[in-house]
The first five atom37 places (N, CA, C, CB, O) and aatype in JSON, in Angstrom:
{
  "aatype": [12, 11, 9, 5, 19, 2, 0, 1, 8, 10, 0, 12, 16, 11, 6, 10, 11, 11, 18, 19, 11, 1, 1, 10, 11, 13, 0, 10, 7, 15, 1, 13, 3, 5, 19, 5, 1, 19, 6, 19, 16, 10, 15, 3, 9, 2, 7, 14, 11, 7, 7, 6, 3, 11, 1, 4, 5, 12, 10, 10, 11, 9, 11, 7, 5, 16, 3, 19, 19, 9, 6, 3, 9, 5, 15, 8, 19, 18, 0, 0, 19, 3, 1, 0, 0, 2, 1, 0, 15, 5, 16, 19, 16, 11, 1, 10, 3, 1, 10, 1, 8, 11, 0, 11, 1, 9, 11, 15, 0, 9, 5, 3, 18, 11, 5, 3, 1, 1, 3, 1, 18, 10, 6, 6, 3, 13, 3, 6, 18, 0, 13, 0, 10, 7, 7, 5],
  "atom_mask": [
    [1, 1, 1, 1, 1],
    [1, 1, 1, 1, 1],
    [1, 1, 1, 1, 1],
    [1, 1, 1, 1, 1],
    [1, 1, 1, 1, 1],
    [1, 1, 1, 1, 1],
    [1, 1, 1, 1, 1],
    [1, 1, 1, 1, 1],
    [1, 1, 1, 1, 1],
    [1, 1, 1, 1, 1],
    [1, 1, 1, 1, 1],
    [1, 1, 1, 1, 1],
    [1, 1, 1, 1, 1],
    [1, 1, 1, 1, 1],
    [1, 1, 1, 1, 1],
    [1, 1, 1, 1, 1],
    [1, 1, 1, 1, 1],
    [1, 1, 1, 1, 1],
    [1, 1, 1, 1, 1],
    [1, 1, 1, 1, 1],
    [1, 1, 1, 1, 1],
    [1, 1, 1, 1, 1],
    [1, 1, 1, 1, 1],
    [1, 1, 1, 1, 1],
    [1, 1, 1, 1, 1],
    [1, 1, 1, 1, 1],
    [1, 1, 1, 1, 1],
    [1, 1, 1, 1, 1],
    [1, 1, 1, 0, 1],
    [1, 1, 1, 1, 1],
    [1, 1, 1, 1, 1],
    [1, 1, 1, 1, 1],
    [1, 1, 1, 1, 1],
    [1, 1, 1, 1, 1],
    [1, 1, 1, 1, 1],
    [1, 1, 1, 1, 1],
    [1, 1, 1, 1, 1],
    [1, 1, 1, 1, 1],
    [1, 1, 1, 1, 1],
    [1, 1, 1, 1, 1],
    [1, 1, 1, 1, 1],
    [1, 1, 1, 1, 1],
    [1, 1, 1, 1, 1],
    [1, 1, 1, 1, 1],
    [1, 1, 1, 1, 1],
    [1, 1, 1, 1, 1],
    [1, 1, 1, 0, 1],
    [1, 1, 1, 1, 1],
    [1, 1, 1, 1, 1],
    [1, 1, 1, 0, 1],
    [1, 1, 1, 0, 1],
    [1, 1, 1, 1, 1],
    [1, 1, 1, 1, 1],
    [1, 1, 1, 1, 1],
    [1, 1, 1, 1, 1],
    [1, 1, 1, 1, 1],
    [1, 1, 1, 1, 1],
    [1, 1, 1, 1, 1],
    [1, 1, 1, 1, 1],
    [1, 1, 1, 1, 1],
    [1, 1, 1, 1, 1],
    [1, 1, 1, 1, 1],
    [1, 1, 1, 1, 1],
    [1, 1, 1, 0, 1],
    [1, 1, 1, 1, 1],
    [1, 1, 1, 1, 1],
    [1, 1, 1, 1, 1],
    [1, 1, 1, 1, 1],
    [1, 1, 1, 1, 1],
    [1, 1, 1, 1, 1],
    [1, 1, 1, 1, 1],
    [1, 1, 1, 1, 1],
    [1, 1, 1, 1, 1],
    [1, 1, 1, 1, 1],
    [1, 1, 1, 1, 1],
    [1, 1, 1, 1, 1],
    [1, 1, 1, 1, 1],
    [1, 1, 1, 1, 1],
    [1, 1, 1, 1, 1],
    [1, 1, 1, 1, 1],
    [1, 1, 1, 1, 1],
    [1, 1, 1, 1, 1],
    [1, 1, 1, 1, 1],
    [1, 1, 1, 1, 1],
    [1, 1, 1, 1, 1],
    [1, 1, 1, 1, 1],
    [1, 1, 1, 1, 1],
    [1, 1, 1, 1, 1],
    [1, 1, 1, 1, 1],
    [1, 1, 1, 1, 1],
    [1, 1, 1, 1, 1],
    [1, 1, 1, 1, 1],
    [1, 1, 1, 1, 1],
    [1, 1, 1, 1, 1],
    [1, 1, 1, 1, 1],
    [1, 1, 1, 1, 1],
    [1, 1, 1, 1, 1],
    [1, 1, 1, 1, 1],
    [1, 1, 1, 1, 1],
    [1, 1, 1, 1, 1],
    [1, 1, 1, 1, 1],
    [1, 1, 1, 1, 1],
    [1, 1, 1, 1, 1],
    [1, 1, 1, 1, 1],
    [1, 1, 1, 1, 1],
    [1, 1, 1, 1, 1],
    [1, 1, 1, 1, 1],
    [1, 1, 1, 1, 1],
    [1, 1, 1, 1, 1],
    [1, 1, 1, 1, 1],
    [1, 1, 1, 1, 1],
    [1, 1, 1, 1, 1],
    [1, 1, 1, 1, 1],
    [1, 1, 1, 1, 1],
    [1, 1, 1, 1, 1],
    [1, 1, 1, 1, 1],
    [1, 1, 1, 1, 1],
    [1, 1, 1, 1, 1],
    [1, 1, 1, 1, 1],
    [1, 1, 1, 1, 1],
    [1, 1, 1, 1, 1],
    [1, 1, 1, 1, 1],
    [1, 1, 1, 1, 1],
    [1, 1, 1, 1, 1],
    [1, 1, 1, 1, 1],
    [1, 1, 1, 1, 1],
    [1, 1, 1, 1, 1],
    [1, 1, 1, 1, 1],
    [1, 1, 1, 1, 1],
    [1, 1, 1, 1, 1],
    [1, 1, 1, 1, 1],
    [1, 1, 1, 1, 1],
    [1, 1, 1, 1, 1],
    [1, 1, 1, 0, 1],
    [1, 1, 1, 0, 1],
    [1, 1, 1, 1, 1]
  ],
  "atom_positions": [
    [[-132.85, -40.1, 285.5], [-132.24, -41.26, 284.99], [-131.35, -41.92, 285.94], [-131.53, -40.96, 283.81], [-130.38, -41.41, 286.51]],
    [[-131.8, -43.14, 286.06], [-130.67, -43.93, 286.93], [-129.52, -44.47, 286.16], [-131.28, -45.17, 287.66], [-129.57, -44.92, 285.02]],
    [[-128.54, -44.37, 286.86], [-127.03, -45.05, 286.35], [-126.73, -46.26, 287.09], [-125.68, -44.05, 286.61], [-126.38, -46.02, 288.24]],
    [[-126.76, -47.48, 286.78], [-126.08, -48.48, 287.29], [-124.85, -48.97, 286.74], [-126.84, -49.37, 287.34], [-124.71, -49.39, 285.59]],
    [[-123.93, -48.88, 287.65], [-122.38, -49.68, 286.83], [-121.95, -50.95, 287.59], [-120.78, -48.54, 286.91], [-121.81, -51.15, 288.8]],
    [[-121.83, -51.54, 286.81], [-121.39, -52.8, 287.21], [-120.09, -53.41, 286.69], [-122.37, -53.61, 286.92], [-119.75, -53.05, 285.56]],
    [[-119.29, -54.29, 287.32], [-117.9, -54.4, 286.55], [-117.8, -56.27, 286.91], [-116.3, -53.11, 287.42], [-118.18, -56.94, 287.87]],
    [[-117.09, -56.65, 285.55], [-116.78, -57.97, 285.59], [-115.21, -58.24, 285.24], [-117.73, -58.67, 284.64], [-114.59, -57.67, 284.35]],
    [[-114.7, -59.22, 286.11], [-113.41, -59.42, 285.95], [-112.17, -58.06, 286.12], [-113.45, -60.01, 284.59], [-110.99, -58.08, 285.77]],
    [[-112.94, -56.98, 286.78], [-112.42, -55.77, 286.74], [-112.37, -55.19, 287.84], [-112.94, -55.06, 285.99], [-113.3, -55.54, 288.57]],
    [[-111.59, -54.35, 288.34], [-111.37, -53.44, 290.02], [-112.35, -52.42, 289.95], [-109.68, -52.53, 290.36], [-111.92, -51.44, 289.35]],
    [[-113.39, -52.32, 290.3], [-114.34, -51.48, 290.17], [-113.88, -50.34, 291.52], [-115.86, -52.32, 290.22], [-114.04, -50.78, 292.66]],
    [[-113.46, -49.25, 291.39], [-113.03, -48.46, 291.95], [-113.96, -47.15, 292.07], [-111.93, -48.39, 291.44], [-114.51, -46.69, 291.08]],
    [[-114.09, -46.61, 293.3], [-115.16, -45.37, 293.43], [-114.79, -44.17, 292.35], [-115.1, -44.66, 295.11], [-115.68, -43.46, 291.86]],
    [[-113.6, -44.04, 292.06], [-113.16, -43.19, 290.95], [-113.85, -43.55, 289.69], [-111.68, -43.29, 290.74], [-114.7, -42.88, 289.1]],
    [[-113.4, -44.63, 289.38], [-114.06, -45.49, 287.76], [-115.54, -45.03, 288.07], [-113.92, -47.74, 287.57], [-115.93, -44.05, 287.45]],
    [[-116.4, -45.63, 288.96], [-117.74, -45.63, 289.15], [-118.28, -43.91, 288.87], [-118.03, -46.28, 290.76], [-119.06, -43.51, 288.01]],
    [[-117.62, -43.19, 289.84], [-117.94, -41.65, 289.43], [-117.35, -40.97, 288.29], [-117.58, -40.8, 290.47], [-117.73, -39.8, 288.21]],
    [[-116.55, -41.34, 287.39], [-116.29, -41.05, 286.12], [-117.1, -41.5, 285.35], [-115.25, -41.35, 285.75], [-117.42, -40.72, 284.45]],
    [[-117.7, -42.81, 285.33], [-118.71, -43.27, 284.36], [-120.13, -42.54, 284.51], [-118.88, -44.82, 284.54], [-120.89, -42.31, 283.57]],
    [[-120.37, -42.21, 285.89], [-121.8, -41.6, 285.92], [-121.54, -39.84, 285.6], [-122.62, -41.96, 287.65], [-122.47, -39.19, 285.14]],
    [[-120.42, -39.29, 285.85], [-120.42, -37.84, 285.5], [-119.99, -37.97, 283.71], [-119.1, -36.86, 286.64], [-120.35, -37.12, 282.89]],
    [[-119.43, -38.81, 283.46], [-119.41, -39.04, 281.91], [-120.98, -39.16, 280.94], [-118.58, -40.52, 281.75], [-121.36, -38.6, 279.92]],
    [[-121.62, -40.2, 281.87], [-123.07, -40.37, 281.04], [-124.02, -39.04, 281.38], [-124.0, -41.95, 281.61], [-124.84, -38.56, 280.59]],
    [[-123.8, -38.63, 282.52], [-124.43, -37.48, 282.78], [-124.09, -36.39, 281.94], [-124.23, -37.15, 284.01], [-125.11, -35.71, 281.89]],
    [[-123.29, -35.91, 281.3], [-122.74, -34.94, 280.58], [-123.31, -35.41, 279.19], [-121.14, -34.82, 280.75], [-124.06, -34.68, 278.54]],
    [[-122.92, -36.66, 278.76], [-123.26, -36.94, 277.22], [-124.6, -37.16, 277.19], [-122.53, -38.18, 276.53], [-125.09, -36.95, 276.09]],
    [[-125.54, -37.6, 278.22], [-127.11, -37.65, 277.78], [-127.51, -36.44, 278.43], [-128.07, -39.02, 278.28], [-128.73, -36.28, 278.33]],
    [[-126.91, -35.53, 279.07], [-127.55, -34.22, 279.93], [-129.12, -33.77, 279.05], [0.0, 0.0, 0.0], [-130.25, -33.77, 279.54]],
    [[-128.78, -33.44, 277.76], [-129.76, -32.87, 277.18], [-131.17, -33.56, 276.91], [-129.24, -32.5, 276.13], [-132.25, -33.01, 276.72]],
    [[-130.91, -34.68, 276.94], [-132.02, -35.95, 276.81], [-132.4, -36.86, 277.98], [-131.5, -36.98, 275.78], [-132.83, -38.01, 277.91]],
    [[-132.12, -35.98, 279.29], [-132.1, -36.5, 280.5], [-133.67, -36.82, 281.05], [-131.3, -35.5, 281.37], [-133.74, -37.46, 282.1]],
    [[-134.58, -36.55, 280.58], [-135.78, -36.71, 280.87], [-136.41, -37.94, 280.11], [-136.4, -35.49, 280.64], [-137.12, -38.8, 280.64]],
    [[-136.0, -37.9, 278.66], [-136.25, -39.23, 278.07], [-135.6, -40.53, 278.23], [-136.15, -39.09, 276.95], [-136.13, -41.52, 277.74]],
    [[-134.38, -40.62, 278.95], [-133.78, -41.85, 278.98], [-134.06, -41.98, 280.53], [-132.19, -41.93, 278.4], [-133.73, -41.13, 281.36]],
    [[-134.75, -43.25, 280.81], [-135.26, -43.89, 282.3], [-134.13, -44.18, 283.09], [-136.12, -45.31, 282.22], [-133.89, -43.62, 284.16]],
    [[-133.04, -45.59, 282.25], [-132.45, -45.84, 282.91], [-130.96, -46.32, 282.12], [-133.23, -46.59, 283.67], [-131.07, -46.83, 281.01]],
    [[-129.82, -46.15, 282.62], [-128.7, -46.58, 282.11], [-128.04, -47.8, 282.82], [-127.88, -45.5, 282.06], [-127.67, -47.69, 283.99]],
    [[-127.9, -48.76, 282.26], [-126.98, -49.87, 282.9], [-125.55, -50.23, 282.14], [-127.86, -51.23, 282.94], [-125.48, -50.75, 281.03]],
    [[-124.61, -49.92, 282.84], [-122.9, -49.92, 282.71], [-122.46, -51.2, 282.97], [-122.07, -48.96, 283.78], [-122.59, -51.46, 284.16]],
    [[-122.04, -52.0, 282.4], [-121.2, -53.0, 282.71], [-119.8, -52.94, 281.81], [-121.99, -54.31, 282.53], [-119.78, -53.0, 280.58]],
    [[-118.5, -52.77, 282.79], [-117.11, -52.93, 282.53], [-116.62, -54.03, 282.74], [-116.41, -52.17, 283.11], [-116.82, -54.6, 283.82]],
    [[-115.87, -54.57, 281.76], [-115.28, -56.05, 281.85], [-114.03, -55.85, 281.25], [-116.13, -57.28, 281.07], [-113.68, -54.96, 280.47]],
    [[-113.2, -57.12, 281.89], [-111.94, -57.22, 281.31], [-112.14, -58.58, 280.56], [-110.71, -57.17, 282.4], [-112.72, -59.49, 281.15]],
    [[-111.64, -58.77, 279.15], [-111.96, -59.72, 278.23], [-111.1, -60.84, 278.47], [-111.88, -59.24, 276.89], [-111.5, -61.94, 278.87]],
    [[-109.77, -60.54, 278.21], [-108.66, -61.3, 278.35], [-107.95, -61.54, 279.95], [-107.73, -60.63, 277.41], [-107.12, -62.43, 280.17]],
    [[-108.43, -60.63, 280.95], [-107.92, -60.85, 282.23], [-106.49, -60.32, 282.22], [0.0, 0.0, 0.0], [-106.28, -59.32, 281.52]],
    [[-105.45, -60.85, 282.91], [-104.27, -60.55, 283.05], [-103.45, -60.43, 281.45], [-103.75, -61.61, 284.04], [-102.34, -59.9, 281.48]],
    [[-103.84, -60.78, 280.47], [-103.25, -61.38, 279.23], [-102.66, -59.84, 278.52], [-104.59, -62.38, 278.16], [-101.54, -59.8, 278.0]],
    [[-103.55, -58.63, 278.58], [-103.29, -57.41, 278.04], [-103.89, -57.53, 276.68], [0.0, 0.0, 0.0], [-104.45, -58.54, 276.24]],
    [[-103.75, -56.55, 276.13], [-104.26, -56.17, 274.88], [-105.61, -55.03, 274.81], [0.0, 0.0, 0.0], [-106.07, -54.39, 275.75]],
    [[-106.02, -55.01, 273.45], [-107.62, -54.42, 273.5], [-108.47, -55.18, 274.03], [-108.27, -54.14, 272.24], [-109.12, -55.91, 273.28]],
    [[-108.7, -55.22, 275.4], [-109.49, -56.02, 276.02], [-110.34, -55.44, 276.95], [-108.84, -56.93, 276.53], [-110.79, -56.26, 277.75]],
    [[-110.76, -54.12, 277.15], [-111.51, -53.43, 278.1], [-112.82, -52.93, 277.52], [-110.72, -52.33, 278.65], [-112.9, -51.83, 276.97]],
    [[-113.85, -53.76, 277.65], [-115.28, -53.25, 277.14], [-115.91, -52.83, 278.19], [-116.2, -54.25, 276.44], [-115.93, -53.13, 279.38]],
    [[-116.63, -51.77, 277.28], [-117.8, -50.99, 278.35], [-118.93, -51.42, 277.37], [-117.66, -48.92, 278.68], [-118.76, -51.27, 276.16]],
    [[-120.07, -51.94, 277.85], [-121.62, -52.39, 277.38], [-122.63, -51.29, 277.95], [-122.12, -54.03, 278.05], [-122.74, -51.27, 279.18]],
    [[-123.11, -50.69, 277.46], [-124.56, -49.7, 277.7], [-125.44, -50.57, 277.39], [-124.84, -48.27, 276.77], [-125.48, -51.4, 276.48]],
    [[-126.27, -50.24, 278.37], [-127.86, -50.61, 278.08], [-128.7, -49.29, 278.32], [-128.48, -51.9, 279.18], [-128.54, -48.88, 279.47]],
    [[-129.45, -48.63, 277.65], [-130.22, -47.69, 277.58], [-131.52, -47.97, 277.43], [-129.85, -46.99, 276.78], [-131.91, -48.45, 276.36]],
    [[-132.73, -47.63, 278.85], [-133.7, -47.26, 278.36], [-134.64, -46.25, 278.19], [-133.99, -47.75, 278.56], [-135.17, -45.59, 279.09]],
    [[-134.85, -46.13, 276.94], [-135.75, -44.97, 276.47], [-137.26, -44.97, 276.53], [-135.49, -44.75, 275.15], [-137.86, -45.96, 276.12]],
    [[-137.88, -43.98, 276.98], [-139.67, -43.67, 277.1], [-139.92, -43.87, 275.57], [-140.3, -41.77, 277.76], [-139.47, -43.11, 274.71]],
    [[-140.61, -44.86, 275.36], [-141.35, -45.17, 273.98], [-140.73, -45.66, 272.89], [0.0, 0.0, 0.0], [-141.14, -45.59, 271.74]],
    [[-139.52, -46.28, 273.35], [-138.31, -46.73, 272.45], [-138.04, -48.29, 273.14], [-136.76, -45.51, 272.58], [-138.25, -48.79, 274.25]],
    [[-137.4, -48.79, 271.72], [-137.0, -50.22, 272.17], [-135.36, -49.71, 272.97], [-136.86, -51.55, 270.5], [-134.87, -48.59, 273.07]],
    [[-134.98, -50.68, 273.31], [-133.59, -50.76, 274.21], [-132.37, -50.13, 273.71], [-133.16, -52.17, 274.43], [-132.3, -50.6, 272.58]],
    [[-131.77, -49.68, 273.8], [-130.3, -49.46, 273.05], [-129.45, -49.94, 273.72], [-129.79, -48.13, 272.79], [-129.49, -49.63, 274.91]],
    [[-128.16, -51.01, 273.18], [-127.27, -51.33, 273.58], [-125.95, -50.69, 272.64], [-127.5, -52.66, 273.73], [-125.88, -50.74, 271.41]],
    [[-125.17, -50.22, 273.35], [-123.89, -49.59, 272.75], [-122.96, -50.53, 273.61], [-123.67, -47.76, 273.0], [-123.21, -51.02, 274.71]],
    [[-121.67, -50.69, 272.74], [-120.4, -51.56, 273.06], [-119.43, -51.13, 272.53], [-120.39, -52.85, 272.72], [-119.39, -50.83, 271.33]],
    [[-118.43, -51.02, 273.39], [-117.17, -50.63, 272.87], [-115.92, -51.25, 273.35], [-117.05, -49.34, 273.05], [-115.91, -51.6, 274.53]],
    [[-114.8, -51.46, 272.61], [-113.51, -52.45, 273.2], [-112.7, -51.41, 273.14], [-112.89, -53.9, 272.31], [-112.87, -50.75, 272.11]],
    [[-111.48, -50.81, 274.22], [-110.52, -50.3, 273.82], [-109.51, -50.93, 274.67], [-110.62, -48.96, 273.79], [-109.81, -51.94, 275.32]],
    [[-108.19, -50.36, 274.73], [-107.04, -51.05, 275.79], [-107.2, -50.29, 277.1], [-105.3, -50.87, 275.23], [-106.61, -50.75, 278.07]],
    [[-107.75, -49.44, 277.21], [-108.06, -48.52, 278.6], [-109.34, -48.54, 278.73], [-107.63, -46.97, 278.63], [-110.06, -48.38, 277.74]],
    [[-109.76, -48.7, 279.74], [-111.36, -48.54, 280.42], [-111.94, -47.22, 280.35], [-111.42, -48.86, 282.03], [-113.09, -46.91, 280.06]],
    [[-110.89, -46.44, 280.68], [-111.62, -44.94, 280.41], [-112.09, -44.22, 278.94], [-110.61, -43.91, 280.96], [-112.97, -43.41, 278.66]],
    [[-110.99, -44.96, 278.09], [-111.22, -44.47, 276.87], [-112.6, -45.61, 276.35], [-109.64, -44.49, 275.9], [-113.32, -45.11, 275.47]],
    [[-112.83, -46.45, 276.62], [-113.89, -47.38, 276.33], [-115.15, -46.77, 276.63], [-113.74, -48.63, 277.08], [-116.06, -46.74, 275.8]],
    [[-115.24, -46.28, 277.75], [-116.36, -45.43, 278.65], [-116.52, -44.09, 277.75], [-115.76, -45.01, 280.45], [-117.67, -43.64, 277.73]],
    [[-115.69, -43.47, 277.11], [-115.83, -42.05, 276.61], [-116.4, -42.33, 274.97], [-114.18, -41.13, 276.72], [-117.11, -41.62, 274.26]],
    [[-115.88, -43.44, 274.77], [-116.43, -43.86, 273.11], [-117.75, -44.33, 273.43], [-115.5, -45.22, 272.16], [-118.64, -43.87, 272.72]],
    [[-118.06, -45.07, 274.25], [-119.37, -45.66, 274.37], [-120.44, -44.46, 274.77], [-119.33, -46.89, 275.5], [-121.57, -44.49, 274.28]],
    [[-120.07, -43.48, 275.62], [-121.15, -42.57, 275.98], [-121.05, -41.66, 274.82], [-121.02, -41.83, 277.45], [-122.01, -40.89, 274.83]],
    [[-120.28, -41.45, 273.85], [-120.39, -40.32, 272.92], [-121.49, -41.11, 271.88], [-118.74, -39.79, 272.19], [-122.44, -40.5, 271.4]],
    [[-121.28, -42.33, 271.65], [-121.85, -43.14, 270.74], [-123.69, -43.38, 271.64], [-120.62, -44.75, 270.54], [-124.77, -43.67, 271.12]],
    [[-123.44, -43.18, 272.69], [-124.87, -43.54, 273.25], [-125.69, -41.87, 273.04], [-124.74, -44.21, 275.25], [-126.88, -41.7, 272.77]],
    [[-124.95, -41.09, 273.19], [-125.54, -39.75, 273.03], [-126.0, -39.47, 271.67], [-124.6, -38.72, 273.42], [-127.07, -38.96, 271.36]],
    [[-124.99, -39.88, 270.85], [-125.56, -39.87, 269.27], [-126.63, -40.36, 269.09], [-124.85, -40.53, 268.29], [-127.57, -39.73, 268.61]],
    [[-126.7, -41.94, 269.56], [-127.84, -42.94, 269.28], [-129.18, -42.11, 269.67], [-127.67, -44.44, 270.24], [-130.16, -41.9, 268.96]],
    [[-128.99, -41.78, 270.76], [-130.24, -41.43, 271.49], [-130.67, -39.97, 271.02], [-130.01, -41.49, 273.13], [-131.78, -39.5, 271.27]],
    [[-129.96, -39.49, 270.51], [-130.35, -37.85, 270.04], [-131.03, -38.47, 268.63], [-128.68, -36.45, 269.75], [-132.09, -37.94, 268.29]],
    [[-130.56, -39.41, 267.9], [-131.17, -39.48, 266.4], [-132.39, -40.57, 266.6], [-129.91, -40.07, 265.12], [-133.2, -40.59, 265.67]],
    [[-132.57, -41.33, 267.52], [-133.94, -41.93, 267.87], [-134.79, -41.19, 268.06], [-134.04, -42.65, 268.85], [-135.78, -41.31, 267.35]],
    [[-134.76, -40.19, 269.04], [-135.35, -39.25, 269.49], [-136.05, -38.18, 268.42], [-134.44, -38.74, 270.3], [-137.23, -37.85, 268.3]],
    [[-135.04, -37.82, 267.78], [-135.19, -36.91, 266.66], [-136.31, -37.56, 265.33], [-133.54, -36.66, 266.08], [-137.28, -37.1, 264.73]],
    [[-135.58, -38.81, 265.3], [-136.75, -39.64, 264.27], [-138.07, -39.91, 264.62], [-136.36, -40.98, 263.95], [-138.92, -40.19, 263.77]],
    [[-138.3, -39.85, 265.95], [-139.69, -40.21, 266.51], [-140.24, -38.67, 266.71], [-139.62, -41.24, 268.08], [-141.46, -38.54, 266.72]],
    [[-139.67, -37.83, 266.82], [-140.04, -36.18, 266.77], [-140.67, -35.89, 265.02], [-138.23, -35.04, 267.13], [-141.66, -35.25, 264.67]],
    [[-139.85, -36.5, 264.36], [-139.97, -35.98, 262.84], [-141.63, -37.05, 262.31], [-138.02, -36.54, 261.69], [-142.64, -36.76, 261.66]],
    [[-141.23, -38.05, 262.88], [-142.54, -39.33, 262.56], [-143.9, -38.59, 263.04], [-142.33, -41.08, 263.69], [-144.95, -38.75, 262.42]],
    [[-143.83, -37.73, 264.22], [-144.78, -37.54, 264.86], [-145.47, -36.12, 264.19], [-144.34, -37.57, 266.29], [-146.68, -35.93, 264.26]],
    [[-144.61, -35.22, 263.58], [-144.91, -34.19, 262.59], [-145.57, -34.63, 261.52], [-143.83, -33.55, 262.13], [-146.71, -34.23, 261.25]],
    [[-144.79, -35.67, 260.69], [-145.57, -35.95, 259.4], [-147.03, -36.71, 259.65], [-144.63, -36.91, 258.44], [-148.0, -36.67, 258.9]],
    [[-146.9, -37.33, 260.78], [-148.51, -37.92, 260.9], [-149.46, -36.51, 261.45], [-148.61, -39.47, 262.32], [-150.62, -36.3, 261.1]],
    [[-148.85, -35.85, 262.16], [-149.98, -34.3, 262.32], [-149.82, -33.8, 260.94], [-149.43, -32.79, 263.62], [-150.89, -33.34, 260.53]],
    [[-149.28, -33.76, 260.45], [-149.24, -32.93, 258.65], [-150.26, -33.74, 258.03], [-147.52, -33.09, 257.47], [-151.21, -33.15, 257.51]],
    [[-150.21, -35.06, 258.01], [-150.85, -35.85, 257.08], [-152.57, -35.79, 257.54], [-150.11, -37.43, 257.12], [-153.5, -35.7, 256.73]],
    [[-152.71, -35.88, 259.06], [-154.16, -35.7, 259.67], [-154.61, -34.1, 259.22], [-154.13, -35.91, 261.57], [-155.76, -33.8, 258.87]],
    [[-153.68, -33.31, 259.3], [-154.06, -32.0, 258.93], [-154.63, -31.83, 257.38], [-152.8, -31.12, 259.16], [-155.68, -31.23, 257.12]],
    [[-153.85, -32.4, 256.48], [-154.05, -32.48, 255.29], [-155.47, -33.02, 254.86], [-153.04, -33.16, 254.86], [-156.31, -32.51, 254.11]],
    [[-155.47, -34.48, 255.72], [-156.83, -35.03, 255.54], [-158.19, -34.27, 255.87], [-156.84, -36.15, 256.31], [-159.22, -34.37, 255.21]],
    [[-157.99, -33.51, 256.98], [-159.16, -32.4, 257.27], [-159.42, -31.36, 256.6], [-159.08, -31.83, 258.32], [-160.52, -30.81, 256.73]],
    [[-158.48, -30.9, 255.75], [-158.48, -29.72, 254.96], [-159.39, -30.21, 253.78], [-156.95, -29.21, 254.51], [-160.28, -29.53, 253.27]],
    [[-159.05, -31.56, 253.4], [-159.54, -31.96, 252.15], [-160.94, -32.36, 252.28], [-158.74, -33.02, 251.57], [-161.7, -32.26, 251.32]],
    [[-161.4, -32.92, 253.67], [-162.55, -33.3, 253.93], [-163.3, -32.0, 253.66], [-162.66, -33.91, 255.26], [-164.08, -31.86, 252.72]],
    [[-162.98, -31.02, 254.6], [-163.26, -29.41, 254.63], [-163.67, -29.0, 253.35], [-161.98, -28.5, 255.02], [-164.75, -28.43, 253.22]],
    [[-162.79, -29.27, 252.19], [-162.84, -28.46, 250.84], [-163.75, -29.27, 250.22], [-161.43, -28.25, 249.96], [-164.41, -28.58, 249.45]],
    [[-164.15, -30.62, 250.19], [-165.01, -31.42, 249.77], [-166.56, -31.1, 250.28], [-164.49, -32.69, 250.15], [-167.55, -31.02, 249.55]],
    [[-166.53, -30.94, 251.58], [-167.87, -30.66, 252.25], [-168.42, -28.96, 251.31], [-167.52, -30.46, 254.37], [-169.39, -28.73, 250.6]],
    [[-167.43, -28.21, 251.69], [-167.71, -26.85, 251.07], [-168.04, -26.89, 249.52], [-166.46, -25.91, 251.28], [-168.99, -26.22, 249.13]],
    [[-167.35, -27.59, 248.68], [-167.69, -27.69, 247.37], [-168.95, -28.46, 247.05], [-166.63, -28.23, 246.74], [-169.53, -28.25, 245.98]],
    [[-169.38, -29.35, 247.91], [-170.65, -29.99, 248.08], [-171.9, -29.07, 248.36], [-170.51, -30.94, 249.17], [-172.94, -29.18, 247.72]],
    [[-171.72, -28.15, 249.35], [-172.59, -27.22, 249.65], [-172.95, -26.15, 248.45], [-172.06, -26.59, 250.83], [-174.05, -25.66, 248.21]],
    [[-171.65, -25.94, 247.75], [-171.73, -24.81, 246.92], [-172.33, -25.33, 245.92], [-170.55, -24.12, 246.57], [-172.98, -24.48, 245.32]],
    [[-172.41, -26.55, 245.38], [-173.14, -27.58, 244.28], [-174.48, -27.25, 244.55], [-172.89, -29.32, 244.45], [-175.25, -26.74, 243.73]],
    [[-174.78, -27.61, 245.88], [-176.37, -27.8, 246.04], [-176.82, -26.3, 246.04], [-176.88, -28.67, 247.56], [-177.97, -26.07, 245.7]],
    [[-176.0, -25.27, 246.4], [-176.77, -23.7, 246.66], [-176.73, -23.42, 244.83], [-175.51, -22.15, 247.95], [-177.78, -23.01, 244.34]],
    [[-175.47, -23.65, 243.86], [-175.66, -23.19, 243.02], [-176.76, -23.76, 241.82], [-174.58, -23.02, 242.84], [-177.1, -23.22, 240.77]],
    [[-177.14, -25.01, 242.38], [-178.06, -25.72, 241.73], [-179.75, -25.39, 242.3], [-177.56, -27.24, 241.91], [-180.78, -25.6, 241.67]],
    [[-179.62, -24.89, 243.47], [-181.04, -24.42, 243.86], [-181.33, -22.81, 243.19], [-181.13, -24.39, 245.7], [-182.4, -22.31, 242.85]],
    [[-180.02, -22.28, 243.15], [-180.37, -20.77, 242.64], [-180.74, -21.04, 240.86], [-178.73, -19.51, 242.94], [-181.68, -20.46, 240.32]],
    [[-179.9, -21.94, 240.18], [-180.51, -22.37, 238.91], [-181.75, -22.95, 238.46], [0.0, 0.0, 0.0], [-182.27, -22.85, 237.35]],
    [[-182.16, -23.63, 239.55], [-183.71, -24.27, 239.48], [-184.55, -23.08, 239.53], [0.0, 0.0, 0.0], [-185.67, -23.26, 239.04]],
    [[-184.34, -22.08, 239.93], [-185.42, -21.01, 240.08], [-185.82, -20.65, 238.65], [-184.88, -19.66, 240.91], [-186.69, -19.8, 238.45]]
  ]
}
């Protein structure tokens, strides 16, 4: 999993970058092999005016899925990163579980279809055998 961190209108410190990477590795650690890349953009919406204006936007590239975009706005950038990482973890888990359950349903449907064909084939053989015995 590659993690790219960018900042717009916000001072990017080494500590902040390290925190974002550590937080994402923790949040997405169990799904590490399924997430190909994460792009994080931190920005200050209002600039020096203040208020709830620190935005954390995450773009997650997942194998076999459409991209996931998570955005959170808080008054502190660390809080925005925390909430966005939590939501990213929940969203990725939900998507991958949904994909896994879909695969199970398809596999079950194929097995049911094969069993149904096998039962019809055996029934036809039995009918032919019974007809041959009854004809003698």
